[in-house]
C-alpha positions in Angstrom: -1.3 40.8 -5.0 2.3 39.8 -5.5 3.1 42.7 -7.8 1.8 45.1 -5.1 3.7 43.5 -2.2 7.3 42.6 -2.8 7.5 41.5 0.8 5.9 38.3 -0.2 8.7 37.4 -2.6 11.4 38.5 -0.2 9.6 36.4 2.5 9.7 33.3 0.3 13.3 34.1 -0.5 14.1 34.1 3.2 12.1 30.9 3.8 14.1 29.1 1.0 17.4 30.4 2.4 16.6 29.4 6.0 15.7 25.9 4.9 18.9 25.1 3.1 18.2 26.5 -0.4 16.3 24.6 -3.1 17.5 21.2 -2.1 16.9 21.8 1.6 13.3 23.0 1.2 12.4 20.3 -1.3 13.7 17.7 1.1 11.8 19.3 4.0 8.5 18.9 2.0 9.5 15.3 1.1 10.2 14.4 4.7 6.8 15.7 5.8 4.9 13.5 3.3 4.8 15.8 0.2 7.3 14.0 -2.0 5.2 14.0 -5.1 4.5 17.7 -4.9 8.1 18.6 -4.1 9.5 16.4 -6.8 7.2 18.1 -9.3 8.8 21.4 -8.6 12.3 20.3 -9.6 11.0 18.1 -12.4 10.3 19.2 -15.9 6.6 18.5 -15.8 3.6 20.3 -14.3 4.1 21.8 -10.8 1.8 20.6 -8.1 0.7 23.4 -5.7 0.4 22.7 -2.0 -2.4 23.8 0.2 -2.2 26.4 3.0 -2.7 23.9 5.8 0.1 21.7 4.3 2.5 24.7 4.1 1.8 25.5 7.8 2.4 21.8 8.6 5.8 21.8 6.8 7.2 25.3 7.5 5.6 25.9 10.9 3.3 28.6 12.1 6.0 30.9 13.4 7.7 31.5 10.1 4.3 32.0 8.4 3.1 34.4 11.0 6.3 36.4 10.7 5.8 36.9 7.0 2.0 37.4 7.5 2.7 40.4 9.7 5.0 41.9 7.1 2.6 41.6 4.3 -0.5 42.5 6.2 -2.4 39.2 5.7 -3.5 36.5 8.1 -1.5 33.3 8.4 -3.9 31.2 6.3 -3.8 33.6 3.4 0.0 33.9 3.6 0.4 30.1 3.7 -1.9 29.9 0.6 0.2 32.4 -1.3 3.3 30.4 -0.4 1.7 27.2 -1.5 1.0 28.8 -4.9 4.3 30.7 -5.4 6.8 28.3 -3.9 6.4 25.7 -6.6 7.0 28.4 -9.3 10.0 29.7 -7.5 11.6 26.2 -7.1 10.7 25.4 -10.7 12.4 28.5 -12.0 15.5 27.9 -9.8 15.8 24.3 -11.0 15.7 24.5 -14.8 15.7 21.1 -16.6 15.1 19.4 -13.3 18.5 20.3 -11.9 19.2 22.1 -8.7 20.9 25.5 -9.0 24.6 25.9 -8.5 26.3 29.1 -7.3 24.9 31.9 -5.2 21.3 31.1 -4.3 20.7 34.6 -3.0 21.5 36.3 -6.3 19.3 33.8 -8.1 16.4 34.4 -5.8 16.8 38.1 -6.2 16.8 38.0 -9.9 13.8 35.7 -9.8 11.9 38.2 -7.6 11.8 40.5 -10.6 9.4 38.1 -12.3 6.9 38.7 -9.6 7.3 42.4 -9.1 6.8 43.7 -12.7 
């Protein structure tokens, strides 16, 4: 699904950027009651996925609907994909449990290649 639709990855990139990068989006999930899941993404252990309804709760329906239109899925399916992919993206951008320094856009762009091969 992701390999056939790079809009999903670019949509996640946009969501991360619009929410203040890695630290901003992690904090947003923590603030909405998902501290354990969000902390797992930047930690060195197993990543905890988050459900579609929880993604909608944290990110809001508008941003999910916008991406859903671009990728040709409904909001629930799009939120489910984000819930599965966002932990991987954050994990890859925070090696050894450290938040990335430097240009987040270039890091996200290079990370996108992992999903589009």
